[in-house]
C-alpha positions as CSV (number, residue, x, y, z in Angstrom):
1,M,-29.7,12.6,7.0
2,N,-31.5,9.2,6.6
3,L,-30.5,6.5,9.0
4,E,-31.4,3.1,7.4
5,L,-32.6,0.6,10.1
6,K,-32.1,-3.0,9.3
7,P,-35.1,-5.4,9.8
8,E,-33.2,-7.1,12.9
9,A,-32.9,-3.6,14.6
10,L,-36.5,-2.8,14.1
11,L,-37.6,-6.2,15.4
12,S,-35.4,-5.7,18.6
13,Q,-36.9,-2.1,19.1
14,F,-40.3,-3.3,18.8
15,G,-39.9,-6.2,21.2
16,Y,-40.1,-9.1,18.5
17,P,-37.9,-12.2,18.6
18,K,-35.4,-12.4,15.6
19,S,-36.3,-15.4,13.6
20,E,-36.3,-16.2,10.0
21,Q,-40.0,-15.7,9.8
22,T,-40.0,-12.2,11.6
23,I,-37.2,-11.0,9.6
24,K,-39.0,-11.9,6.4
25,Q,-42.1,-10.3,7.5
26,M,-40.2,-7.0,8.5
27,E,-38.4,-7.0,5.3
28,S,-41.8,-7.4,3.4
29,I,-43.3,-4.5,5.4
30,I,-40.3,-2.2,4.7
31,N,-40.5,-3.0,0.9
32,N,-44.3,-2.4,1.0
33,T,-44.2,1.0,2.7
34,N,-43.6,4.0,0.5
35,K,-40.1,5.4,1.2
36,F,-39.8,3.5,4.5
37,N,-36.1,4.5,4.9
38,S,-36.8,8.2,4.7
39,F,-38.7,8.1,7.9
40,S,-37.7,4.9,9.6
41,Q,-35.7,6.5,12.3
42,H,-38.6,8.4,13.5
43,L,-40.5,5.4,14.3
44,L,-38.5,4.7,17.4
45,S,-39.2,8.1,18.9
46,L,-42.9,7.6,18.2
47,N,-43.0,4.3,19.8
48,D,-41.2,5.8,23.0
49,S,-43.7,8.7,23.0
50,L,-46.7,6.4,22.9
51,A,-45.5,4.2,25.8
52,H,-47.1,6.2,28.6
53,V,-50.5,6.1,26.9
54,K,-50.2,2.2,26.4
55,G,-49.5,2.7,22.7
56,Y,-47.0,0.8,20.6
57,I,-45.9,0.0,17.0
58,A,-46.4,-3.6,15.9
59,M,-46.3,-5.7,12.7
60,S,-49.7,-6.3,11.2
61,N,-50.8,-9.8,10.8
62,S,-53.5,-8.8,8.3
63,E,-51.9,-6.1,6.3
64,N,-48.3,-5.7,4.9
65,Y,-47.6,-2.7,7.1
66,L,-46.6,-1.6,10.4
67,K,-49.4,-0.5,12.9
68,I,-49.9,1.7,15.7
69,K,-52.1,0.3,18.5
70,R,-53.3,1.1,21.9
71,G,-53.2,-1.9,24.4
72,E,-56.3,-1.2,26.5
73,E,-59.2,1.2,27.0
74,L,-58.2,4.4,28.5
75,S,-59.8,7.7,29.7
76,K,-60.9,10.1,27.0
77,E,-58.0,12.3,27.8
78,I,-55.5,9.6,27.4
79,A,-57.2,8.4,24.2
80,D,-57.1,12.0,22.8
81,E,-53.3,12.5,23.7
82,Y,-52.8,9.0,22.0
83,N,-54.4,10.3,18.8
84,H,-52.8,13.7,19.1
85,T,-49.4,12.3,19.4
86,I,-49.8,10.0,16.3
87,I,-51.5,12.7,14.2
88,S,-48.8,15.3,15.0
89,W,-46.0,12.8,14.3
90,A,-47.6,12.0,10.9
91,D,-48.0,15.6,10.0
92,K,-44.5,16.5,11.1
93,Y,-42.9,13.8,8.9
94,K,-45.4,13.7,6.1
95,I,-46.6,10.2,6.8
96,E,-49.7,8.7,5.3
97,L,-51.8,6.6,7.9
98,Q,-54.9,4.7,7.6
99,N,-57.2,4.3,10.5
100,V,-58.9,1.0,10.9
101,K,-62.6,1.8,11.1
102,N,-64.1,2.1,14.6
103,T,-60.7,1.3,16.3
104,S,-57.7,3.2,17.7
105,T,-55.3,1.3,15.2
106,Y,-53.5,3.0,12.4
107,Y,-51.5,1.5,9.6
108,I,-48.5,3.4,8.5
109,L,-48.7,3.3,4.8
110,G,-45.6,5.5,4.1
111,H,-44.2,8.8,3.0
112,K,-46.9,11.1,1.3
């Protein structure tokens, strides 16, 4: 079963204000992300599971994708857990990610 999340719902879940600009940006991200609706419902659980390691999902300002970020420098153990959580999630749902070179940021490109 695929649950289609509307841009307004995603904005709310990720902590963004609902404005014409943010709705358009989220719509553009959804349209640019391969098979977005086939995995979108799993974004919320990923966002929740990253919270304790200071990770979160956000809209990218430079690319037309959602990104996964970490808020601050953390211990090696927490950084490893952050990366493991993301990679495990991507493998489970067959999601293609792109790691931003020399950072802990990943773009969510879509379904493989």
